[in-house]
Backbone as numpy.savetxt, mean C-alpha at the origin, in Angstrom:
# Nx Ny Nz CAx CAy CAz Cx Cy Cz
6.02 -21.26 -10.37 7.29 -21.77 -10.00 8.14 -20.80 -9.12
8.65 -21.24 -8.05 9.37 -20.40 -7.17 10.85 -20.55 -7.52
11.53 -19.42 -7.72 12.98 -19.51 -8.06 13.75 -19.58 -6.77
14.85 -20.22 -6.77 15.68 -20.42 -5.62 16.51 -19.16 -5.53
16.62 -18.46 -4.40 17.51 -17.36 -4.25 18.95 -17.70 -4.43
19.79 -16.80 -4.98 21.21 -17.09 -5.13 21.93 -17.07 -3.79
23.10 -17.61 -3.75 23.93 -17.78 -2.61 24.09 -16.45 -1.87
24.23 -15.36 -2.60 24.60 -14.02 -2.00 23.37 -13.09 -1.98
22.22 -13.61 -2.44 21.04 -12.80 -2.46 20.58 -12.57 -1.00
20.17 -11.31 -0.69 19.67 -11.00 0.58 18.13 -11.09 0.53
17.56 -11.90 1.39 16.16 -12.10 1.36 15.50 -10.84 1.95
14.39 -10.28 1.37 13.79 -9.20 1.97 13.24 -9.53 3.30
13.32 -8.49 4.25 12.77 -8.79 5.60 11.28 -8.68 5.64
10.66 -9.51 6.35 9.22 -9.41 6.50 8.87 -8.43 7.61
9.90 -8.01 8.36 9.67 -6.93 9.38 9.70 -5.57 8.71
8.49 -5.08 8.33 8.31 -3.80 7.51 7.99 -2.63 8.39
8.02 -2.71 9.69 7.56 -1.65 10.60 8.31 -0.34 10.28
9.64 -0.41 10.33 10.34 0.87 10.11 10.08 1.49 8.73
10.09 0.68 7.73 9.90 1.15 6.37 8.43 1.76 6.24
7.42 1.07 6.82 6.15 1.49 6.73 5.92 2.86 7.50
6.57 2.91 8.69 6.34 4.20 9.44 7.08 5.31 8.74
8.28 5.08 8.17 9.00 6.09 7.35 8.16 6.51 6.23
7.41 5.54 5.55 6.54 5.97 4.38 5.37 6.81 4.89
4.89 6.48 6.01 3.77 7.23 6.67 4.29 8.61 6.95
5.50 8.69 7.55 6.00 10.09 7.86 6.17 10.94 6.56
6.61 10.33 5.53 6.87 11.01 4.29 5.59 11.37 3.64
4.54 10.50 3.70 3.22 10.82 3.20 2.61 11.96 3.93
2.80 11.93 5.29 2.17 13.03 6.14 2.89 14.36 5.76
4.12 14.37 5.49 4.85 15.55 5.30 4.45 16.07 3.79
4.05 15.17 2.88 3.88 15.61 1.50 2.44 15.76 1.19
1.52 15.57 2.10 0.05 15.60 1.77 -0.51 16.97 1.69
0.27 18.04 2.10 -0.28 19.31 2.00 -1.14 19.76 3.26
-1.17 18.90 4.24 -1.91 19.18 5.53 -0.83 19.34 6.60
-1.16 20.17 7.58 -0.29 20.24 8.80 -0.64 18.87 9.50
0.22 18.54 10.50 -0.03 17.32 11.30 -1.38 17.49 11.92
-1.67 18.62 12.47 -3.08 18.83 13.07 -4.14 18.61 12.00
-3.94 19.26 10.84 -4.93 19.01 9.80 -5.10 17.52 9.38
-4.03 16.84 9.36 -4.05 15.43 9.00 -4.84 14.67 10.14
-4.53 15.01 11.33 -5.21 14.29 12.44 -6.71 14.54 12.46
-7.13 15.76 12.11 -8.56 16.17 11.99 -9.15 15.40 10.77
-8.45 15.31 9.70 -8.96 14.61 8.52 -9.15 13.18 8.78
-8.16 12.58 9.44 -8.39 11.10 9.80 -9.48 10.88 10.66
-9.67 11.74 11.64 -10.86 11.63 12.55 -12.19 11.83 11.81
-12.21 12.73 10.80 -13.44 12.92 9.96 -13.71 11.66 9.23
-12.74 11.12 8.52 -12.91 9.97 7.73 -13.26 8.76 8.60
-12.63 8.55 9.76 -12.94 7.42 10.62 -14.35 7.57 11.11
-14.82 8.77 11.46 -16.19 8.97 11.91 -17.15 8.62 10.76
-16.90 9.09 9.55 -17.68 8.79 8.36 -17.89 7.39 8.06
-16.76 6.59 8.27 -16.81 5.14 7.86 -16.95 4.24 9.05
-17.05 4.71 10.27 -17.26 3.97 11.38 -16.01 3.19 11.81
-14.83 3.75 11.66 -13.53 3.09 12.05 -13.11 3.77 13.34
-12.88 2.89 14.23 -12.43 3.41 15.59 -10.82 3.30 15.53
-10.17 4.35 15.57 -8.75 4.55 15.41 -7.97 4.15 16.68
-8.60 4.40 17.80 -7.82 4.27 19.06 -8.51 3.38 19.99
-7.82 2.74 20.98 -8.30 1.81 21.98 -8.69 2.65 23.11
-9.38 2.00 24.06 -9.69 2.61 25.37 -10.80 3.56 25.22
-10.85 4.55 26.17 -11.93 5.39 26.29 -11.91 6.59 25.26
-10.79 6.75 24.69 -10.63 7.88 23.68 -11.55 7.71 22.49
-12.19 8.72 22.12 -13.12 8.68 20.97 -12.32 9.02 19.60
-11.35 9.80 19.69 -10.66 10.28 18.52 -9.19 10.15 18.56
-8.52 10.11 17.50 -7.14 10.14 17.29 -6.55 11.39 17.87
-5.49 11.39 18.73 -4.86 12.57 19.14 -3.61 12.77 18.36
-3.19 14.06 18.55 -1.85 14.39 17.87 -0.73 13.59 18.52
-0.70 13.30 19.74 0.33 12.54 20.36 0.36 11.12 19.79
-0.76 10.49 19.65 -0.82 9.12 18.98 -0.39 9.20 17.57
-0.80 10.13 16.82 -0.45 10.17 15.43 1.10 10.35 15.31
1.66 11.17 16.08 3.12 11.43 16.05 3.88 10.12 16.40
3.36 9.36 17.35 3.94 8.02 17.68 3.82 7.08 16.47
2.72 7.13 15.84 2.48 6.20 14.66 3.50 6.65 13.55
3.85 7.91 13.51 4.76 8.33 12.31 6.25 8.25 12.59
6.55 7.93 13.86 7.98 7.83 14.29 8.57 6.45 14.00
9.47 6.37 13.03 10.04 5.12 12.67 10.90 4.48 13.78
11.26 5.32 14.80 12.09 4.71 15.86 11.18 4.13 16.93
9.86 4.53 16.98 8.97 3.91 17.94 8.39 2.61 17.51
8.84 1.50 18.05 8.49 0.19 17.60 7.30 -0.29 18.43
6.89 0.32 19.47 5.85 -0.10 20.34 4.36 0.39 19.81
4.37 1.56 19.28 3.08 2.15 18.85 2.91 2.14 17.41
2.01 1.34 16.86 1.81 1.15 15.42 0.42 1.34 15.13
0.14 2.00 13.88 -1.19 2.15 13.51 -1.89 0.87 13.30
-3.13 0.73 13.74 -3.78 -0.50 13.57 -4.15 -0.74 12.09
-4.28 -2.07 11.76 -4.52 -2.36 10.34 -5.87 -1.58 9.87
-6.86 -1.50 10.62 -8.10 -0.78 10.26 -7.86 0.73 10.03
-6.76 1.28 10.59 -6.49 2.66 10.50 -5.70 3.08 9.32
-4.94 2.04 8.74 -4.09 2.30 7.62 -4.82 2.83 6.41
-5.98 2.29 6.04 -6.68 2.79 4.83 -7.24 4.23 5.14
-7.50 4.52 6.38 -7.97 5.87 6.76 -6.76 6.85 6.54
-5.65 6.44 7.08 -4.36 7.25 6.88 -4.11 7.47 5.36
-4.13 6.39 4.63 -3.85 6.49 3.20 -4.86 7.43 2.42
-6.13 7.33 2.77 -7.19 8.18 2.15 -6.85 9.64 2.59
-6.55 9.93 3.87 -6.38 11.26 4.27 -5.11 11.89 3.65
-4.21 11.11 3.40 -2.92 11.69 2.80 -2.93 11.59 1.28
-3.81 10.78 0.82 -3.84 10.51 -0.77 -2.64 9.74 -1.19
-2.00 8.88 -0.32 -0.72 8.28 -0.59 -0.85 6.88 -0.10
-0.49 5.88 -1.05 -0.50 4.43 -0.71 0.80 3.85 -0.38
1.88 4.77 -0.33 3.27 4.16 -0.08 3.32 3.30 1.15
2.62 3.64 2.28 2.72 2.83 3.42 2.27 1.32 3.10
1.09 1.25 2.35 0.70 -0.06 1.93 1.62 -0.77 1.08
2.36 -0.02 0.15 3.30 -0.64 -0.71 4.47 -1.24 0.15
4.84 -0.54 1.24 5.93 -1.09 2.09 5.45 -2.36 2.76
4.15 -2.64 2.97 3.72 -3.78 3.60 3.80 -5.04 2.61
3.57 -4.77 1.38 3.55 -5.84 0.42 4.86 -6.07 -0.34
5.79 -5.07 -0.28 7.00 -5.13 -1.04 7.77 -6.37 -0.77
8.00 -6.87 0.44 8.81 -8.21 0.69 8.23 -9.38 0.07
6.91 -9.29 -0.26 6.34 -10.43 -0.91 6.54 -10.36 -2.45
7.09 -9.33 -2.91 7.26 -9.19 -4.33 6.02 -8.67 -5.05
5.11 -8.02 -4.28 3.84 -7.49 -4.82 3.97 -5.96 -4.91
3.01 -5.37 -5.63 2.93 -3.92 -5.81 1.53 -3.55 -5.58
1.39 -2.38 -5.08 0.08 -1.71 -5.01 -0.19 -0.84 -6.26
-1.22 -1.09 -7.00 -1.43 -0.32 -8.22 -2.84 0.29 -8.04
-2.98 1.46 -8.85 -4.30 2.07 -8.79 -5.19 1.51 -9.95
-6.38 1.98 -10.04 -7.31 1.48 -10.99 -6.82 1.62 -12.46
-6.23 2.76 -12.74 -5.72 3.11 -14.16 -4.65 2.01 -14.45
-3.69 1.77 -13.50 -2.63 0.80 -13.69 -3.20 -0.63 -13.88
-4.28 -0.94 -13.13 -4.90 -2.25 -13.29 -5.45 -2.40 -14.63
-6.10 -1.35 -15.24 -6.60 -1.49 -16.51 -5.58 -1.52 -17.59
-4.48 -0.91 -17.35 -3.30 -0.99 -18.34 -2.78 -2.39 -18.27
-2.65 -3.08 -17.15 -2.22 -4.36 -17.05 -3.15 -5.34 -17.65
-4.49 -5.18 -17.46 -5.43 -6.02 -18.23 -5.34 -5.88 -19.63
-5.17 -4.60 -20.13 -4.99 -4.40 -21.59 -3.78 -5.15 -22.08
-2.76 -5.09 -21.41 -1.51 -5.77 -21.83 -1.71 -7.32 -21.93
-2.33 -7.75 -20.90 -2.63 -9.21 -20.83 -3.49 -9.59 -22.03
-4.59 -8.86 -22.31 -5.42 -9.11 -23.45 -4.68 -9.04 -24.72
-3.71 -8.04 -24.90 -2.93 -7.89 -26.09 -2.17 -9.13 -26.31
-1.47 -9.60 -25.21 -0.65 -10.83 -25.37 -1.56 -12.09 -25.77
-2.77 -12.11 -25.15 -3.59 -13.24 -25.51 -4.02 -13.17 -27.06
-4.30 -12.03 -27.51 -4.67 -11.76 -28.92 -3.53 -12.20 -29.80
-2.32 -11.81 -29.50 -1.12 -12.20 -30.20 -0.91 -13.74 -30.29
-1.13 -14.34 -29.15 -1.07 -15.83 -29.00 -2.14 -16.48 -29.89
-3.34 -15.91 -29.80 -4.39 -16.53 -30.72 -4.10 -16.30 -32.16
-3.59 -15.22 -32.56 -3.29 -14.90 -33.92 -2.14 -15.89 -34.42
-1.11 -16.14 -33.63 -0.15 -17.09 -33.95 -0.71 -18.41 -34.15
-1.65 -18.87 -33.31 -2.31 -20.04 -33.39 -3.11 -20.27 -34.68
-3.82 -19.16 -35.01 -4.57 -19.09 -36.29 -3.64 -19.27 -37.49
-2.51 -18.57 -37.48 -1.57 -18.74 -38.61 -1.06 -20.17 -38.77
-0.82 -20.75 -37.61 -0.26 -22.10 -37.72 -1.36 -23.08 -38.29
-2.54 -22.93 -37.88 -3.73 -23.71 -38.31 -3.96 -23.44 -39.81
-3.89 -22.14 -40.22 -4.06 -21.91 -41.74 -2.97 -22.53 -42.49
-1.69 -22.53 -41.94 -0.61 -23.10 -42.73 -0.82 -24.65 -42.86
-1.48 -25.25 -41.92 -1.73 -26.67 -42.00 -2.79 -27.06 -42.95
-3.72 -26.10 -43.36 -4.78 -26.43 -44.24 -4.37 -26.54 -45.68
């Protein structure tokens, strides 16, 4: 069931470019690597997994391109979708992915959080089944 937004609710923008690039810049700053080190790490991962990060004749990501991808003011140069997992793996940060899905009301969670969610869902189901059992027992 989809709820109707209130009269004064502001709908989230599906234009997530600025937020994603800001999250990328923050992830780059917080990853413990220099920008040059991040660029090298991304190239290593791209080579290992067969991901081509740049168009044209260039074989590897350059510092100039990485800086453009990280600049929230640059609306023309954006990391390609196939490069975003490489970036997130290199930085160890999924915040840029979170910015992509946030307007849809979704969240990016890790494997541990997924298991906790599954556990909570199973717990809820067990409680529902116990309540059903009690009701049936009372009817006997």
